[in-house]
N, C-alpha and C positions, 0 to 999 in steps of 0.2 A: 503494499500501500505506499509507503513512504517513497519507494523507488519509482512509481508511478506518477506521484503528485511532484517528485523532483523533474520527471520529464515534461510533465504539462506545465510547470512553471517556466523551464527552459524554452519551450515552444512559445509560451507567451510573450517572453522577454524578446525572442526572436523576431515575431511578429510585429512588436512595437518598434523594434531596430529598423525593419524593411519599412515600415510606414514612414518613418522618421527620414529614412534615405529616399523617400519616393518611389519605391519600389512595390507599392502596393497595386492593385490591379487597377486598370484605367476603368474608372466608372462609365456605364453606358450613357451615351447621351440622349437627352429628352427629345421626344419627338417636337418640332415646332408647333405652335397653337393654332388652331383652325382659324380662318377668317370667316366669321359669322355674318350670313346674309339672311334677312328674313325674307320669305315666301308667303304672301297673302293669296289665298285663292279660296273659291266657294269651291271644295270638293264634294259637298251635298249641297241641296237644295236646287232650285229652278235655274241658276246660273251655271251649274255643274257640266251642262255639255260643252261650254266653251271653257270654263275655268279648269275643270279636270283634264282635258287635253294639253291646257296651257302649263299646268303644274308637271304634269309628265316630261313636256319638252324640255322644261326648267331643269328637273331632276337629272334627266339624259344629260344635258350640257354640262352639269356639275360635275357627274360621274366621267365625262370624258375629260375635262379639265384637269381634274385629280390625277387620272391615269396618265396623263401629260407631265405631271410634276405639279400641279396646282398653280398659283399664282404667288409671286415673292417667296418661292420655296416653301409656301404653306397650302395646306388643303383647303378646299373650300367647305364649308359647313353650312349647307342649305337648310334653313330650319323653316319648314312649311306648317301653318296653322290654317285649319278650315274654318272659314267665316260663315259658312252655311247660308250664304247670300242672305244674311240677316245683318241689318245697319248697326245693331247694338253690340252684337258679336264682332262685326269688322273693326268696330272703335275698341273695342276690350283687346282684340289681339294686335293692333297697333301700339297700344301702350304696355303689351306683353313684349313686344319686340323691343320697344325702348327701354323698359325698366327692369325686366327679367332676362331676357335673352342676351341683351347687351349686343346687338348687331351694329354693324357698322354701315349698313345701307339695306333698302327695301327692294323688291321688285314684286311684279305680280298683278292682279285682278283683270279683268276684262271688261267691266262694266264703270260706267262713270259714276253712277251713286256709290258704289263701294269705294272709290278712289276719294270722293267726297268726304265718305263718312270718316275714313281714315287719314287721308292726305294732312291735314293741320296738325294732328298729333305727331306725326312722323316730320313734318316741316318744322313744328317748334322745338322738336328735338334735334334739329340741324343735321339730319340723315338725308343722303341723295336717295330719292323714290324714282323708279322708271317702271311705269305700268306697261304690261305686256299687252293690253288689247282695250284699255279705254280710250274711246276715240274723239272724246270732247276736246276740241281744240282750245276751248277756254282754261281747262285744267291749270296749266302753268300760272295764269293770272289768279286763278281762284285760290290755289293751294300756296303757291310762292315759288321763290326761285331755286328750290331743291327738286321741283317736279319735272319731270320729262316724259315722253312718249317713246315707245318703242315703234308704234304704229302710225299711218296716216290720221289726220283729222276727219271729224264727220262732215265738215265743209268740203274737203276733197272727194270722198267717196259720194256723197250727195252731187256735187258737181258732175262727176263722172257718169251716176246714173242718169243725171237729166241730159246731159249731152247724148249719151248712147242712145236713151229712149226717144229724145226728140228726133235723133236721125233715123231710127230704126223703124219706130212704132207710129210716130206722128206727132202733131201740135197739141193735141188735147189729152189731159189727164185727170182722173179722180184720185184726190190725196185723202188718205185714211192713216190715222196713227194711234200708238198707245200714249194716252194724255198723261200718265203716271210717272213714267222714267224720263230721266235727263237725256240718254241716248235718243231714244225715239223722238222725243219732242224736238231735239236739235237737228236731228236729220231731215225730220219732215220741214222743219223752218228753212234749213239750208237748200232742199231741192225745191221748194217752191220758190226761193229767190232767183235760183239759177235757171229753173225751166222758165220761168216768166221773162226772165232777162234774154233768153234765147228768142222769146216771141212765143212760146207756148201759152196755152190758156189751161187754169185749173178750173175744170166745169162743176166741181164739187169738193167739199171740205167735210171731214167727218173725223170723229175720236172714238175711242173704246177704253174701258178700264183696264188696267193692268191685268187682272185677274178673271177677266172676262172669257168665257167659254162659248157663248151664244151669241152670233154675229147677226142674229135675225133682222134687228132694227137697222145696222148699218146697211145690209143688202138691200133692205126694203127701199131705202132713199136712194141706192145706185140705180136701182131696176125703175124707179119714178122719174128718173131723167128722162126728158124729151128727146134727148140724143144722146146714145153711149159714147164715152171717151174713147181713145185710141188705146189706153191701156189704165191699169190702176197702179199707184205708187202706194204700197203698205209699208210703213215703219213700225216693226214688229219685233218683239223679243223672240228667243229661240223656242220657248216653251208655249207661245201661242199662235204662231206661223202656220203649223201643220193644220191644226183644227181650223183654222181661219181659211186656208186654201181649200180646204177639202168641202167647206160649207159654202163657198163662192160657186164651185164647181156643181155642186148639187143642185144649186139654184140657178144654174144656167149662165152664170157669167165666168166665160171661157175665155175672155181677153186675156194679154199678158199681164201678170202680177210682176212687179218690180220692187227690189228693196235693198236693203244693207247686209252688212256682214252678220247681223242678228240672225239670218237664215242659214248662216253655215255651219249646219249640223246635221248629220244623219237623221235626225228627228224629223226633219222636213219632208223627207220619203217615206221613213217608217209609219208617220202618224198621216201624212198627207197621200200617202199611196198614189194612185195614178192622177190625182188631182193636182198633184207637184208638177206635172208637164206644164210647159209653157212658163215657167216661173224663173225670173231672172235675179241675180243679186251681185252687189258690189263686194269684193273680199280682198284678201293680201295677197293670196297665191293660190294657184290650182294644185291642190295635194294630190296628184297623179304619179304613180311610182312608173308609169310607162311614157308619158309624154309630158311630164312636167321639167321645168328647167333644171340643169344639171345639179345645182344645189339643194333642189327639191328632191331629186331622184336621191342623192346621197343621205340627206336626212329621212326620207321616208325609209330607207333600208336599215340605218342605224336605229329608227324608231320601232321598225316592227322587229328586229332582232333583240332589243330590249323588252318589249312588252308582248310580243307574240301576235300583234295585228297592225293594220296600216293605221297612221296619224289620222285621226278624226276629221280633223278640219285644219285650217291655216292657223288656228289658236295654238296649235301643237308647236307650229314652227314659231310664232311668236313669243312663246315662253323660252323656248330654246335660244333665239336671237336675243332676248332679254338678258337671259343669265349670261351669255358670253359677252354682251354689250358692256355688263357692268364689271366682269372680269377683265375685260380689256381696259376699262377705266382705270381699275385699282393697279393693274400692271404699269401704265403708262403713267400714273400718279407717283408709283414707287413707295406706296404708303397705304395704310388704312385708315388715315387720317380724314374725317369727314369732308372738311374745307378742300383737300388736295383731290379727293375722289370727284367731288362737285365740278372742280375746276377741269379735270380730265374728261369729264362728260361733255362739258361746253365745248371742249375742243376736240370732240369726236368730227372726222372727216371721213367720208366715205367707207364706213366700217361696211363689210360685205355680210350681210344677212341673207338667210334663207328667204325673206319676204322682201328682199331689196336692200338697195343702199341706203345707210343712216348717217345723216350728218346733224350737228347741233351746233349752236352758238349761245352767248351769254343771253342774245335777245330772240332766239329763237329755238325752243326745245321741244317741237313738232317736227319731225321729219318730214320732208316733202318727197312722197314715194309714188310711184304709179299705182293704178288701180285695175284689179282683175274682175272681169264681168264673167259671171258664172250662169249656164243656161242648164236647167234640168232636162234633160233629153234620153228618152229610153230607160228612165228610171236611174240615171246617173248624172254626177255633176261633170259638166263638159264646157270646155272655153269656148266664150261667146266672142270676147274682145279683151285686148290689154288698153288701157285707156289712160292718157295723162291729161287731165281736163284743161282746157284752154284758158278758162278763168274760174277763180274760185271764190266763194264770198267770204267777206270778213268775219272773223270770230265773233 
């Protein structure tokens, strides 16, 4: 026992000597801390047909960025919270990003109401915020200098829809819109402004409540017109456009129906069925793995490999673009300082997104991008035309 004790004492003394001489084992270096970015999306609720694909696109981008070494030698930690498309919950998760998650920037949302509910909280915290698909061009002025859009503005897509329809369908239109939503209200207003400026005539105006499921009253007004219009422009959300077109067709209203990117969901076809034929809408890109642009084809292949199915709509690509856009700004800033990131965002020039080239400045944080017009034909989304509007209404 005494001999063993002696050996142990000698071993301990030797280890202390080795440490003193610097011969101790080199400690394993700790991994660099992640860069935390908040992702606000309605993974559930009425907006999920657009937000869920956008969230998936953002997650795919973050995974690719991390596989390539991250940003500034650090991994991206994309923290996603479900807003449920409830404005009180949306405000809550914005506060969570700021106070609990301690993110350095925020991305997300595909509707303007959600951005309005969260934006001032993020703005007041001094954090850069890039929305994936909220298309109101008024958001930067409503929220503040930290607010940017990865998508075009509603004034751009409404102008594209007006110019396309005036040329293809004729000079008279009936205008119908969801009167409870910022996006649908603005889209209708901008369409009206550009269409009448072209010389078009709005032969009737009407609206409906956001949760409407019965459009009998609106249909009756259209059928009572002394002369039918050349087409209908309907500014609607993804959850009501399918039932609306179905009821229009059942009532014998078979003229072209035109609208905005709220139509860009498979629900239009699954809910509208054959009634969705002869429907046209403006959106951010044609998501087709066979005939899409090269960047679209590459994205579609990556998305399918990750999730086992094709990207549902252009909002998946917008989420992807937004994550890469924010990562690019952080890289160019060389820092996770919020002010440095914001300055880099404003210095973005010709960023090559799947949905088009993106440029910003301190005075303009809404990118000028072309518009894709989609036609529903034979139960599929097909390319009708790529449009760069000749003139765009002021926000």
